[in-house]
C-alpha positions as CSV (number, residue, x, y, z in Angstrom):
1,M,2.1,-94.1,-50.3
2,A,-0.2,-93.4,-47.3
3,T,0.9,-91.1,-44.6
4,V,0.2,-91.5,-40.9
5,E,-0.4,-88.4,-38.9
6,Q,1.3,-88.5,-35.5
7,V,-1.3,-87.6,-32.8
8,P,0.4,-86.4,-29.5
9,A,-0.3,-88.6,-26.5
10,L,-3.0,-87.4,-24.1
11,M,-1.5,-85.5,-21.1
12,T,-2.4,-86.0,-17.5
13,A,-3.1,-83.2,-15.0
14,E,0.1,-84.0,-13.3
15,E,2.1,-83.8,-16.5
16,F,0.4,-80.5,-17.4
17,A,1.3,-79.1,-13.9
18,R,5.0,-80.0,-14.4
19,R,5.4,-78.2,-17.7
20,P,7.3,-75.0,-17.8
21,D,5.2,-71.9,-18.0
22,S,4.7,-71.2,-21.7
23,G,3.7,-67.6,-21.2
24,A,0.3,-68.3,-22.8
25,V,-3.1,-68.8,-21.3
26,E,-3.7,-72.6,-21.4
27,E,-6.0,-75.2,-20.0
28,L,-6.0,-78.9,-20.4
29,V,-9.2,-80.2,-22.0
30,R,-9.7,-83.9,-22.3
31,G,-5.9,-84.5,-22.2
32,R,-5.0,-81.8,-24.8
33,I,-3.7,-78.3,-24.3
34,V,-6.1,-75.6,-25.4
35,M,-4.7,-72.0,-25.7
36,S,-6.7,-68.8,-25.4
37,P,-5.9,-65.2,-26.2
38,M,-4.3,-63.2,-23.4
39,P,-7.1,-61.3,-21.7
40,G,-7.0,-57.5,-21.5
41,A,-6.7,-54.9,-18.9
42,R,-10.4,-54.8,-18.0
43,H,-10.4,-58.5,-17.3
44,G,-7.4,-58.2,-15.1
45,K,-8.9,-55.3,-13.1
46,V,-12.2,-57.2,-12.5
47,C,-10.3,-60.3,-11.5
48,N,-8.1,-58.3,-9.1
49,T,-11.1,-56.4,-7.6
50,F,-13.1,-59.5,-6.9
51,G,-10.1,-61.5,-5.7
52,R,-9.0,-58.6,-3.4
53,L,-12.5,-58.2,-1.8
54,L,-13.0,-61.9,-1.4
55,G,-9.4,-62.5,-0.2
56,N,-9.6,-59.7,2.4
57,F,-12.9,-61.2,3.7
58,V,-11.5,-64.7,3.9
59,A,-8.3,-63.6,5.5
60,D,-10.1,-61.5,8.1
61,Q,-12.4,-64.4,8.9
62,D,-9.5,-66.9,8.7
63,V,-11.7,-69.5,7.0
64,G,-9.7,-70.6,3.9
65,H,-7.6,-69.7,0.9
66,V,-8.3,-67.5,-2.1
67,L,-6.4,-68.3,-5.3
68,N,-6.2,-66.4,-8.6
69,N,-4.2,-66.2,-11.7
70,D,-5.7,-69.2,-13.4
71,S,-4.9,-71.6,-10.6
72,G,-5.7,-75.1,-11.9
73,V,-8.9,-77.0,-10.9
74,I,-9.1,-80.6,-12.1
75,T,-12.6,-81.1,-13.5
76,R,-12.2,-84.5,-15.1
77,R,-10.0,-87.6,-15.1
78,G,-9.4,-90.1,-17.9
79,P,-8.7,-88.0,-20.1
80,D,-7.9,-85.2,-17.7
81,T,-9.2,-81.7,-17.8
82,V,-7.7,-78.8,-15.8
83,R,-9.5,-75.5,-15.9
84,G,-7.8,-72.2,-14.9
85,A,-10.2,-70.4,-12.6
86,D,-9.7,-66.7,-12.5
87,V,-10.5,-66.6,-8.7
88,S,-11.3,-69.6,-6.4
89,Y,-12.1,-70.0,-2.8
90,Y,-11.1,-73.2,-0.8
91,S,-12.3,-73.5,2.8
92,Y,-9.8,-75.1,5.2
93,S,-11.8,-78.3,5.0
94,R,-10.9,-78.6,1.3
95,M,-7.4,-77.2,1.5
96,P,-5.9,-77.3,5.0
97,Q,-4.3,-74.3,6.6
98,G,-0.7,-73.7,5.8
99,E,1.2,-73.8,2.6
100,P,-1.0,-74.7,-0.4
101,P,0.2,-77.7,-2.5
102,A,2.8,-77.0,-5.3
103,G,0.5,-78.8,-7.8
104,Y,-3.2,-78.8,-8.1
105,C,-5.4,-79.3,-5.0
106,P,-6.9,-82.8,-4.9
107,S,-10.2,-81.3,-3.8
108,P,-12.3,-78.8,-5.8
109,P,-12.8,-75.3,-4.4
110,E,-16.2,-74.2,-3.0
111,L,-16.2,-71.2,-5.3
112,T,-14.8,-70.5,-8.8
113,C,-15.1,-67.3,-10.6
114,E,-14.6,-66.8,-14.3
115,V,-14.3,-63.3,-15.7
116,L,-15.4,-63.1,-19.3
117,S,-12.9,-61.9,-21.9
118,P,-14.0,-60.6,-25.3
119,S,-12.9,-63.9,-26.9
120,D,-15.1,-66.0,-24.6
121,R,-18.2,-67.7,-26.0
122,W,-21.2,-68.4,-23.7
123,N,-21.5,-72.0,-24.9
124,D,-17.9,-72.7,-23.9
125,V,-18.4,-70.9,-20.5
126,L,-21.4,-73.0,-19.8
127,V,-19.4,-76.1,-20.4
128,K,-16.9,-74.9,-17.8
129,V,-19.7,-74.1,-15.4
130,G,-21.1,-77.7,-15.8
131,E,-17.6,-79.2,-15.2
132,Y,-17.1,-77.2,-12.1
133,L,-20.5,-78.1,-10.6
134,A,-20.0,-81.8,-11.5
135,V,-16.8,-82.1,-9.5
136,G,-18.3,-80.5,-6.4
137,V,-17.8,-76.7,-6.7
138,V,-20.7,-75.3,-4.8
139,V,-20.9,-71.9,-6.5
140,V,-19.7,-70.8,-9.9
141,L,-19.6,-67.1,-10.5
142,I,-19.4,-65.6,-14.0
143,L,-18.5,-61.9,-14.1
144,D,-19.2,-60.1,-17.4
145,P,-17.3,-56.8,-17.5
146,Q,-19.0,-55.7,-20.7
147,A,-22.6,-56.2,-19.4
148,R,-21.5,-55.4,-15.8
149,T,-23.3,-58.5,-14.5
150,A,-22.6,-61.3,-12.1
151,T,-24.3,-64.6,-12.8
152,V,-24.4,-67.2,-10.0
153,F,-24.7,-70.9,-10.8
154,E,-25.4,-73.5,-8.1
155,D,-26.2,-77.1,-8.6
156,G,-29.9,-77.8,-8.9
157,K,-30.9,-74.1,-9.0
158,P,-31.6,-71.8,-11.9
159,P,-28.8,-69.3,-12.5
160,V,-29.3,-65.8,-11.0
161,T,-28.0,-62.7,-12.8
162,L,-27.2,-59.6,-10.7
163,R,-26.3,-56.1,-11.7
164,G,-25.6,-52.6,-10.3
165,D,-26.8,-52.3,-6.7
166,D,-27.8,-56.0,-6.4
167,V,-25.9,-57.6,-3.6
168,L,-23.7,-60.6,-4.3
169,R,-23.8,-63.1,-1.5
170,F,-22.6,-66.7,-1.0
171,D,-24.8,-67.7,2.0
172,E,-24.0,-71.4,1.9
173,I,-20.3,-71.1,1.9
174,L,-19.4,-67.6,3.2
175,P,-22.5,-66.4,5.0
176,E,-21.3,-62.9,5.9
177,F,-19.7,-62.0,2.6
178,E,-21.5,-59.4,0.5
179,V,-20.7,-56.8,-2.1
180,A,-22.7,-54.7,-4.5
181,V,-22.2,-56.0,-8.0
182,G,-21.4,-52.5,-9.4
183,R,-18.4,-52.3,-7.1
184,L,-16.8,-55.2,-9.0
185,F,-16.7,-53.2,-12.2
186,A,-15.8,-49.7,-10.7
């Protein structure tokens, strides 16, 4: 007798957002839940440092919202993909002033930042970078705590890797923001 394997139905971004928190690090990739190992302390510190510096700047300038803690960004529909950016920036033109939506923002952020974990593979990270840029994210920043580098990706430009005393800037979206890369890993 032949057996038939039950394949779970593909999930939409909206269904994924309504699920209770599983306590695990999850993303929705082409309609299916993908789990990752919980990142460690170094990852959390780098996320917090960059999020705090960017968030303080954005709040002082009153130009938008900074989100962190794997806030979902829809990068594909049919089947849906929702990526959990470690830190993201939305100007008020993409997410209006006031209370952010309870679910995912319908617009992509101008900036996403992914902090590499020991389990991350560059091929997978580059897929995420491509997804973010394809939906309209202007700048994708990859912070590598082990190498102590910041790699900046912008559509149509070669990636730029910065380290140490190099100054990280986002001239197109936040012209006055700047920070020495080494400060992100201190």
